[in-house]
C-alpha positions in Angstrom: -57.7 21.9 -10.1 -56.6 24.2 -7.3 -57.4 27.8 -7.0 -55.5 30.1 -4.7 -56.5 33.8 -4.4 -58.2 36.3 -2.2 -61.9 37.0 -1.6 -62.6 40.4 -3.1 -66.3 40.7 -2.1 -69.3 38.9 -0.5 -72.6 39.6 -2.4 -76.2 39.0 -1.1 -78.7 36.4 -1.9 -80.8 36.3 -5.1 -78.5 38.4 -7.3 -80.1 37.9 -10.7 -78.4 37.2 -14.0 -80.0 40.4 -15.3 -78.2 42.4 -12.6 -74.9 40.7 -13.2 -74.9 41.7 -16.9 -77.9 43.9 -17.7 -78.6 44.5 -21.4 -78.7 48.3 -20.9 -75.0 48.2 -20.0 -73.8 45.8 -22.7 -72.4 47.8 -25.6 -71.0 44.8 -27.5 -71.4 41.0 -27.0 -67.6 40.6 -26.8 -65.4 39.7 -23.9 -64.6 43.3 -23.4 -68.2 44.5 -23.8 -69.5 41.9 -21.3 -66.7 42.6 -18.8 -67.4 46.4 -18.9 -71.1 45.7 -18.2 -70.4 43.2 -15.4 -72.1 43.9 -12.0 -72.8 47.6 -12.7 -76.3 47.4 -11.1 -75.1 45.4 -8.1 -71.7 47.0 -7.3 -70.4 50.0 -9.2 -66.9 49.3 -7.6 -66.8 45.7 -8.7 -63.8 46.0 -11.0 -61.9 48.2 -8.5 -62.5 45.6 -5.7 -61.3 42.8 -7.9 -57.8 44.4 -7.9 -57.6 42.9 -4.4 -58.5 39.3 -5.4 -60.3 37.1 -7.8 -62.6 34.9 -5.6 -66.2 36.0 -5.3 -68.5 34.8 -2.5 -72.2 35.2 -2.9 -75.5 34.3 -1.1 -78.0 31.7 -2.0 -79.6 31.5 -5.5 -76.8 33.4 -7.2 -77.6 34.1 -10.9 -81.4 33.6 -10.6 -84.2 34.6 -13.0 -82.6 34.1 -16.4 -81.2 31.6 -18.8 -78.8 34.2 -20.2 -75.3 32.9 -20.6 -74.1 36.5 -20.6 -74.0 36.6 -16.8 -71.4 33.9 -16.1 -69.5 35.0 -19.3 -69.3 38.6 -18.0 -67.9 37.4 -14.7 -65.3 35.1 -16.4 -64.2 37.8 -18.8 -63.9 40.2 -15.8 -61.3 37.9 -14.3 -63.3 36.1 -11.6 -61.4 32.9 -10.9 -64.1 31.3 -8.6 -67.5 31.9 -7.2 -68.5 30.3 -3.9 -72.1 30.3 -2.9 -74.6 28.1 -0.9 -76.5 27.6 -4.1 -76.7 28.8 -7.7 -79.7 29.1 -10.1 -79.7 25.8 -11.9 -79.3 27.5 -15.3 -76.6 29.8 -14.2 -74.8 26.8 -12.6 -74.8 24.8 -15.8 -73.9 27.9 -18.0 -70.9 28.6 -15.7 -69.7 25.1 -16.2 -70.3 25.2 -19.9 -68.2 28.3 -20.3 -65.4 27.2 -17.9 -66.2 29.6 -14.9 -65.3 27.7 -11.7 -68.1 27.6 -9.2 -68.4 25.8 -5.9 -71.5 25.3 -3.7 -70.8 25.5 0.0 -73.6 25.7 2.6 -71.6 27.6 5.2 -70.0 30.8 3.7 -70.4 32.8 6.9 -66.7 32.6 7.8 -65.5 33.7 4.4 -64.8 37.5 4.3 -63.4 40.0 1.8 -59.6 39.9 2.2 -59.4 36.2 3.2 -56.8 34.3 1.3 -58.2 30.9 0.2 -56.9 27.7 -1.2 -59.6 25.8 -2.9 -59.3 22.2 -4.3 -62.1 21.8 -6.8 -61.5 18.0 -7.0 -62.3 17.5 -3.3 -64.4 20.7 -2.6 -62.2 21.6 0.3 -61.9 25.4 1.0 -58.9 26.1 3.2 -59.0 29.7 4.6 -55.3 30.5 4.9 -56.2 33.8 6.8 -58.3 32.2 9.6 -57.1 28.6 9.5 -60.7 27.4 9.1 -61.7 24.8 6.6 -65.1 24.4 4.9 -66.4 21.6 2.7 -68.0 22.4 -0.6 -70.0 20.1 -2.8 -67.8 18.2 -5.2 -68.8 18.4 -8.9 -69.3 15.1 -10.7 -66.1 14.2 -12.5 -67.5 14.8 -16.0 -68.7 18.4 -15.0 -65.3 19.1 -13.4 -63.6 17.9 -16.6 -65.7 20.3 -18.7 -65.1 23.3 -16.3 -61.3 22.7 -16.0 -61.0 22.3 -19.8 -62.2 25.9 -20.1 -65.8 25.0 -20.9 -67.8 22.6 -23.1 -66.5 23.9 -26.4 -62.9 23.6 -25.3 -63.5 20.1 -24.0 -65.0 19.1 -27.4 -62.1 20.7 -29.3 -59.7 18.7 -27.2 -61.4 15.5 -28.3 -63.6 15.0 -25.2 
C-alpha cells in the first residue's frame, strides 16, 4: 500500500483522543457527525488546512488518554489518509488499525513540514519526501496488522473472508 499526498499540518505531542473528537462537539455518532467534531479543540482550521493535503504529522503519544474509537474514526471520516508520528497511544494505535486509518510510527519527523509532498510505502515503512529529497524510515507494521489496515479495517477484513 502506497500513499502519496501532501502534509497539511504538524501537531504537537500528547494530543489526547478527547481533544481529537470531544463529546461536546459530537452531535451524532455518524461519519458526518464525527467528521464535523474532529480537532475542534486542537485546531479550529483543521478542515480548511486539509484542503491542501491529507497527511497529518503529529508529535509523540498521539491519541493518548482514552480508549475511545471515536478519535481515529473522526480523523478517517474527515479524509485523513495517513498519520505519521514518533509514537501513538497503544489504544489509539490499535483502534486506528481496526478501523482502517493508516498510521506510521517514525522516530524522526523533524524534517517533515506542512506543504511537503510525500510518497509513503506502508509495506516497507519508507517515507520519501519528494519536496526535499530526504528519506525517513518508519516502523513496518507486522503483516497481519497491515492486512487489516489496508482492507479498510477489521470488520472489512472479516467480511472479505479473512
